[in-house]
Every structure is written in C-alpha cells, then in structure tokens.
Phi, psi and omega in degrees: 000120188283150176291336182297324178297329186270359178278141176297163181287139176276119189303321181300317187287325181259344177244310187294307187297311183299322180295316176296320175302312177300323180288325181289319180285334177288314172309311180297316175280353176268000174296146182277068178256151177228132174245119186058027181084000178250142175288149176299146177293158183237070176292156182273078181319307181309343175297336178301315181287317179306310178294310184295331177287325175293323172291318181296309180180153182281147183211148176285330182284333187309299180311316192284321181286328178291321179294319176300318182293323182293321177293326174294314179306315182296323181289311183298314187265001182065033186266167171313144185287123176105353186284315185284322178304304184293328178295313186288329174298322172311302183297323179296318183297311178307308179299316181297324177293328179265011190295324181292326177287335174290328190299128179085357178290161179287169182296322183295318184291326181285335177292321176298319178293320184294318183296317174302313175297320176305313190293326177295315179304311178297321180294318175305301176307322174300311177304311185293315181298326177293317178288328177291312193257345181080358178236163179269124181285167182295120179286334177290323171303323177293319178294318180290331176289318180300315179298314181297317179294319184297330180283000180271003188293337178300328180291322176294320182297321178298315179295315177299317181294328180295317193243356187298317175270009182293328181251112187290346183290329183258024182267000000 
C-alpha cells in the first residue's frame, strides 16, 4: 500500500482547480458569439462541481465555493443575486442526501442521477425566478439548458473517478 493513498485530499486539487475550470468554461461560452445565427448553449458548468463534490465526500468548504460559483453566474447572466447559488445548494443538498444510494452504481445510472439533480437545480431556479419576477421564464430554454448541462456528465465522472478513493476516511 502506498502512502499517497492515505494522505488527505488537497482542497486546491479537488475543489479549487475544478471550480476555476468551470468558471473559465462558463465565461468562454458566455461570450456573445453566434454560430449560423444561433447563440452558443449556456450549460451550467458548476453543476459538475456540485454533483461531484457531494458524491466524492462531504466538506464544509463545498457549500461556500458553490455559493460563490452561483454568485458569479448571477453576475454573468444578470439574474437576481443569490438565485444560482441557492439553486445549486439545493442540488448539492439533494446529492448529499442521496449519496448512499448512488454509491456503487454504474456509469449510466450515475448519469441519470446527474441529470435528475440537474433537473432539480434548474426547476428550483425556474421557480425562484418566477417568484422574483412574477412572470414565467421560457420552458423551452429550461429544457435546452437541462439537455446541455446533462451532457457534461463525463466531466463529473472523471472528477469523481479521480478523487473518489483519495480519502481513506470515506471508504
């Protein structure tokens, strides 16, 4: 047995770097570019972190970083301050509560869990937006965003595979 497997996780490697990569990807797809007259999709890249961090291990830092990621999304997309942070924290809490049921599932089943949690986050954002503005947001836009964000699961799977067994306290 190597000593490397027994060392605790370094928060920068499993939280900091993925959060910055998700922000960079969000900023890149947030550019006002049009391809063939259509705007680029705007998936919720931080969902990769929301799902992965809850599956990998519980942490006190995760909700704080998720809230900060959500606040950056609020500023970038012009939504009410706190909408995405709160919505993603709902998804994080749900994933954390269902973590025991997800353990040991196949890749396709985990993808289904990811899509389900993403749907809960987007519906929460939809409802929070409806409560704030008094108007109904586009359901078609919600469905497209759900599809685009659900297609990001391979990145979440990679993050989970990379750090799932890194901390022996949670085996």
